[in-house]
Residue frames as a rotation matrix with the C-alpha (Angstrom) as fourth column:
MET 1
0.967 -0.200 0.159 -4.49
0.180 0.975 0.128 12.88
-0.180 -0.095 0.979 7.49
GLU 2
0.235 -0.964 -0.122 -0.74
-0.239 -0.179 0.954 12.51
-0.942 -0.196 -0.273 7.67
LYS 3
0.828 -0.072 -0.557 1.23
-0.554 0.053 -0.831 12.30
0.090 0.996 0.004 4.48
PRO 4
0.794 -0.591 0.142 3.78
0.549 0.798 0.251 9.55
-0.261 -0.121 0.958 3.88
ASN 5
0.788 -0.606 -0.111 7.37
-0.612 -0.752 -0.243 10.75
0.064 0.260 -0.964 3.69
LEU 6
0.634 -0.644 -0.428 10.93
0.254 0.697 -0.671 9.52
0.730 0.316 0.605 3.34
THR 7
0.485 -0.451 0.749 12.32
-0.751 -0.654 0.092 11.13
0.448 -0.607 -0.656 6.50
TYR 8
0.620 -0.222 0.752 12.95
-0.501 0.625 0.598 7.84
-0.603 -0.748 0.276 8.30
ILE 9
0.843 -0.325 0.429 14.39
0.523 0.682 -0.511 6.20
-0.126 0.655 0.745 5.17
ASN 10
0.595 -0.640 0.486 16.74
-0.072 -0.645 -0.761 9.15
0.801 0.417 -0.430 4.76
GLN 11
0.482 -0.399 0.780 17.85
-0.876 -0.209 0.434 8.78
-0.011 -0.893 -0.451 8.38
LEU 12
0.752 -0.159 0.640 18.50
-0.024 0.963 0.267 5.08
-0.659 -0.216 0.720 7.90
ALA 13
0.794 -0.402 0.456 20.44
0.575 0.254 -0.778 5.68
0.196 0.880 0.433 4.68
ARG 14
0.450 -0.620 -0.643 22.59
0.395 -0.507 0.766 8.44
-0.801 -0.598 0.017 6.23
GLY 15
0.293 -0.269 -0.918 22.98
-0.611 -0.791 0.037 10.12
-0.736 0.549 -0.396 2.88
ASP 16
-0.776 -0.547 0.314 23.81
-0.155 0.648 0.745 6.93
-0.611 0.530 -0.588 0.97
LYS 17
-0.204 0.731 -0.651 21.62
-0.938 -0.335 -0.082 7.18
-0.278 0.594 0.755 -2.12
ALA 18
-0.566 -0.050 -0.823 22.10
-0.462 0.846 0.266 3.48
0.683 0.531 -0.502 -2.96
ILE 19
-0.932 0.242 -0.268 20.71
0.360 0.567 -0.741 2.43
-0.027 -0.788 -0.616 0.43
GLU 20
-0.534 0.761 -0.368 17.87
-0.409 -0.614 -0.675 4.92
-0.740 -0.210 0.639 0.11
LYS 21
-0.281 0.380 -0.881 17.03
-0.942 0.064 0.328 3.57
0.181 0.923 0.340 -3.33
GLU 22
-0.777 -0.072 -0.625 17.14
-0.060 0.997 -0.039 -0.03
0.626 0.007 -0.780 -2.06
LEU 23
-0.863 0.478 -0.165 14.81
0.237 0.096 -0.967 0.72
-0.446 -0.873 -0.196 0.88
ILE 24
-0.295 0.762 -0.576 12.34
-0.749 -0.559 -0.355 2.46
-0.592 0.327 0.736 -1.42
SER 25
-0.450 0.056 -0.891 12.53
-0.737 0.541 0.406 -0.48
0.505 0.839 -0.202 -3.81
VAL 26
-0.950 0.101 -0.296 11.72
0.242 0.838 -0.489 -2.91
0.199 -0.536 -0.820 -1.00
ILE 27
-0.580 0.778 -0.242 8.66
-0.075 -0.346 -0.935 -0.86
-0.811 -0.524 0.259 -0.02
LYS 28
-0.201 0.508 -0.838 7.49
-0.934 -0.357 0.007 -0.56
-0.295 0.784 0.546 -3.61
THR 29
-0.590 -0.075 -0.804 7.83
-0.461 0.848 0.259 -4.31
0.663 0.524 -0.535 -4.07
GLU 30
-0.911 0.131 -0.390 6.53
0.360 0.712 -0.602 -5.60
0.199 -0.690 -0.696 -0.74
PHE 31
-0.770 0.622 -0.142 3.71
-0.320 -0.568 -0.758 -3.15
-0.552 -0.538 0.636 0.00
PRO 32
-0.237 0.754 -0.612 1.46
-0.956 -0.070 0.285 -4.06
0.172 0.653 0.738 -2.97
GLU 33
-0.434 0.024 -0.900 1.84
-0.110 0.991 0.080 -7.78
0.894 0.133 -0.428 -2.23
GLU 34
-0.931 0.062 -0.360 1.13
0.365 0.204 -0.908 -7.33
0.017 -0.977 -0.213 1.47
GLN 35
-0.625 0.749 -0.221 -1.87
-0.650 -0.656 -0.385 -5.15
-0.433 -0.097 0.896 0.65
LYS 36
-0.225 0.508 -0.831 -3.18
-0.752 0.452 0.480 -7.78
0.620 0.733 0.280 -1.76
ASP 37
-0.671 -0.084 -0.737 -2.79
0.286 0.887 -0.362 -10.46
0.684 -0.454 -0.571 0.94
TYR 38
-0.933 0.345 -0.103 -4.66
-0.052 -0.413 -0.909 -8.23
-0.356 -0.843 0.403 3.40
TYR 39
-0.341 0.860 -0.380 -7.64
-0.926 -0.378 -0.025 -7.80
-0.165 0.344 0.924 1.08
HIS 40
-0.294 0.200 -0.935 -7.70
-0.391 0.867 0.308 -11.52
0.872 0.456 -0.177 0.28
SER 41
-0.857 -0.067 -0.511 -7.71
0.402 0.534 -0.744 -12.44
0.323 -0.843 -0.431 3.98
LEU 42
-0.785 0.606 -0.129 -10.43
-0.399 -0.654 -0.642 -9.86
-0.473 -0.453 0.755 4.55
ALA 43
-0.307 0.684 -0.662 -12.57
-0.884 0.054 0.465 -11.33
0.354 0.728 0.588 1.75
VAL 44
-0.147 0.209 -0.967 -12.47
0.018 0.978 0.209 -14.79
0.989 0.013 -0.147 3.35
LYS 45
0.581 0.437 0.686 -12.89
-0.558 -0.399 0.727 -13.34
0.592 -0.806 0.012 6.88
ASP 46
0.438 -0.558 -0.705 -9.76
0.661 0.731 -0.168 -15.06
0.609 -0.392 0.689 8.21
PHE 47
0.959 0.074 0.274 -9.22
-0.097 -0.821 0.562 -12.82
0.267 -0.566 -0.780 11.23
LYS 48
0.600 -0.799 0.029 -5.88
0.316 0.270 0.909 -14.41
-0.734 -0.537 0.415 12.18
LYS 49
-0.062 -0.612 0.789 -4.50
0.990 0.060 0.124 -13.82
-0.124 0.789 0.602 8.68
ILE 50
0.604 0.312 0.734 -5.95
0.442 -0.897 0.018 -10.30
0.664 0.313 -0.679 8.55
GLU 51
0.963 -0.259 -0.071 -4.18
-0.048 -0.426 0.903 -9.56
-0.264 -0.867 -0.423 11.83
GLU 52
0.214 -0.931 0.297 -0.90
0.649 0.362 0.669 -10.94
-0.730 0.050 0.681 10.44
ASN 53
0.102 -0.113 0.988 -1.31
0.934 -0.331 -0.134 -8.83
0.343 0.937 0.072 7.30
VAL 54
0.874 0.264 0.409 -1.97
0.120 -0.930 0.346 -5.68
0.472 -0.254 -0.844 9.33
HIS 55
0.751 -0.646 -0.134 1.07
0.183 0.009 0.983 -6.44
-0.634 -0.763 0.125 11.47
ARG 56
-0.069 -0.802 0.594 3.31
0.912 0.191 0.363 -6.64
-0.404 0.567 0.718 8.39
LEU 57
0.233 0.241 0.942 1.80
0.745 -0.667 -0.014 -3.53
0.625 0.705 -0.335 6.86
LYS 58
0.953 0.118 -0.278 2.35
0.287 -0.644 0.709 -1.59
-0.095 -0.756 -0.648 10.09
HIS 59
0.134 -0.984 -0.121 6.09
0.652 -0.005 0.758 -1.73
-0.746 -0.180 0.641 9.44
LYS 60
-0.366 -0.201 0.909 5.65
0.890 -0.360 0.279 0.04
0.271 0.911 0.310 6.10
ILE 61
0.661 0.680 0.317 3.41
0.508 -0.716 0.478 2.60
0.552 -0.155 -0.819 7.77
SER 62
0.773 -0.430 -0.467 6.10
0.356 -0.315 0.880 3.30
-0.526 -0.846 -0.090 10.34
ILE 63
-0.207 -0.922 0.327 8.94
0.816 0.021 0.578 3.45
-0.540 0.386 0.748 7.80
LEU 64
-0.272 0.181 0.945 6.97
0.778 -0.537 0.326 6.01
0.567 0.824 0.006 5.80
GLY 65
-0.931 -0.342 0.125 6.78
0.207 -0.780 -0.590 8.33
0.299 -0.524 0.798 8.82
LEU 66
-0.169 0.958 0.231 3.10
-0.286 -0.272 0.919 7.87
0.943 0.089 0.320 9.60
GLU 67
-0.941 -0.337 0.032 3.15
-0.111 0.219 -0.969 7.92
0.320 -0.916 -0.243 13.39
LYS 68
-0.452 0.849 0.272 -0.55
-0.769 -0.217 -0.602 8.59
-0.452 -0.481 0.751 13.98
SER 69
0.317 0.540 -0.779 -1.50
-0.874 0.485 -0.020 6.10
0.367 0.688 0.626 11.29
TYR 70
-0.542 -0.580 -0.608 0.75
-0.228 0.798 -0.558 3.51
0.809 -0.164 -0.565 12.93
LYS 71
-0.904 0.253 0.344 -1.24
-0.343 0.050 -0.938 3.92
-0.254 -0.966 0.042 16.15
LYS 72
0.063 0.975 -0.215 -4.50
-0.948 -0.009 -0.318 3.47
-0.312 0.224 0.924 14.24
ALA 73
0.118 -0.109 -0.987 -3.13
-0.627 0.763 -0.159 0.35
0.770 0.637 0.022 12.56
ASN 74
-0.865 -0.490 -0.112 -2.01
-0.190 0.526 -0.829 -0.98
0.465 -0.695 -0.548 15.93
GLU 75
-0.549 0.755 0.360 -5.51
-0.644 -0.107 -0.758 -0.43
-0.534 -0.647 0.545 17.36
PHE 76
0.332 0.655 -0.679 -7.03
-0.935 0.325 -0.144 -2.19
0.126 0.682 0.720 14.35
GLU 77
-0.337 -0.556 -0.760 -4.64
-0.403 0.814 -0.418 -5.10
0.851 0.166 -0.498 14.83
HIS 78
-0.972 -0.010 0.236 -5.70
-0.230 0.269 -0.935 -5.42
-0.055 -0.963 -0.263 18.47
ASN 79
-0.136 0.991 0.003 -9.38
-0.858 -0.116 -0.500 -5.28
-0.495 -0.071 0.866 17.50
LEU 80
0.112 0.129 -0.985 -8.84
-0.802 0.597 -0.013 -8.10
0.587 0.792 0.171 15.03
ARG 81
-0.860 -0.467 -0.204 -7.71
-0.238 0.721 -0.651 -10.30
0.451 -0.511 -0.731 17.92
GLU 82
-0.680 0.710 0.185 -11.26
-0.168 0.095 -0.981 -9.91
-0.714 -0.698 0.055 19.22
ASN 83
-0.579 0.397 0.712 -12.68
0.791 0.486 0.372 -10.69
-0.199 0.778 -0.596 15.75
SER 84
0.466 0.671 -0.576 -13.70
0.482 -0.739 -0.471 -7.06
-0.742 -0.058 -0.668 15.40
LEU 85
-0.005 -0.415 0.910 -13.21
0.981 -0.177 -0.076 -4.99
0.192 0.892 0.408 12.25
LYS 86
0.889 0.294 -0.352 -13.39
0.390 -0.888 0.243 -1.74
-0.241 -0.353 -0.904 14.20
GLY 87
0.241 -0.808 -0.537 -10.84
-0.231 -0.585 0.777 0.59
-0.943 -0.063 -0.328 12.60
GLN 88
0.005 -0.214 0.977 -10.96
0.765 0.630 0.134 -1.06
-0.644 0.747 0.167 9.18
GLN 89
0.792 0.368 0.487 -12.02
0.606 -0.574 -0.551 2.08
0.077 0.732 -0.677 7.32
ASP 90
0.818 -0.552 -0.160 -9.25
-0.447 -0.787 0.425 4.19
-0.361 -0.276 -0.891 8.85
PHE 91
0.036 -0.838 0.544 -6.72
0.007 0.545 0.839 1.48
-0.999 -0.026 0.026 8.10
GLU 92
0.159 0.078 0.984 -7.80
0.899 0.401 -0.177 1.22
-0.409 0.913 -0.006 4.49
LYS 93
0.994 0.102 0.049 -7.55
0.113 -0.932 -0.343 5.01
0.011 0.346 -0.938 4.08
ILE 94
0.397 -0.918 0.006 -3.93
-0.495 -0.209 0.843 4.67
-0.772 -0.338 -0.538 5.20
LEU 95
-0.077 -0.400 0.913 -3.37
0.508 0.772 0.381 1.96
-0.858 0.493 0.144 2.58
ILE 96
0.678 0.390 0.623 -4.79
0.734 -0.310 -0.605 4.23
-0.043 0.867 -0.497 -0.12
ALA 97
0.911 -0.372 -0.178 -2.55
-0.340 -0.922 0.185 7.11
-0.233 -0.109 -0.966 0.97
ILE 98
0.054 -0.938 0.343 0.51
-0.276 0.316 0.908 4.86
-0.960 -0.144 -0.242 0.84
THR 99
0.149 0.069 0.986 -0.48
0.788 0.595 -0.161 3.40
-0.598 0.801 0.034 -2.53
ASN 100
0.924 0.249 0.290 -0.83
0.375 -0.738 -0.561 6.89
0.074 0.627 -0.775 -3.99
TYR 101
0.714 -0.692 -0.105 2.46
-0.530 -0.633 0.564 7.98
-0.457 -0.347 -0.819 -2.45
ILE 102
-0.003 -0.813 0.582 4.62
0.035 0.582 0.813 5.08
-0.999 0.023 0.027 -3.61
GLU 103
0.513 0.208 0.833 3.48
0.820 0.168 -0.547 5.75
-0.254 0.964 -0.085 -7.17
THR 104
0.975 -0.091 0.203 5.22
-0.017 -0.941 -0.338 9.13
0.221 0.327 -0.919 -6.90
ILE 105
0.537 -0.822 0.192 8.57
-0.619 -0.228 0.752 8.06
-0.574 -0.523 -0.631 -5.44
């Protein structure tokens, strides 16, 4: 499995440590909330909300340099439109990897 990284954030910041710090702060603040919303929507089987949650989380996946994981998340999002949870396990592994990573940055 890919490992999250700060490559894209560093590119966006262009060496400005304040911008880098702000972007990391946004991820550390928003990701746990978005993840919590995802699991809540999943618990109540609200496929439209789950899809919306996955869509928002995909942006964090992309920002953290997880290209293959982004494709998996995208596939899961499309499956949700058909009320299918195919890809859920892979998606949740990505969430775990990100959770573990943001605790270290």
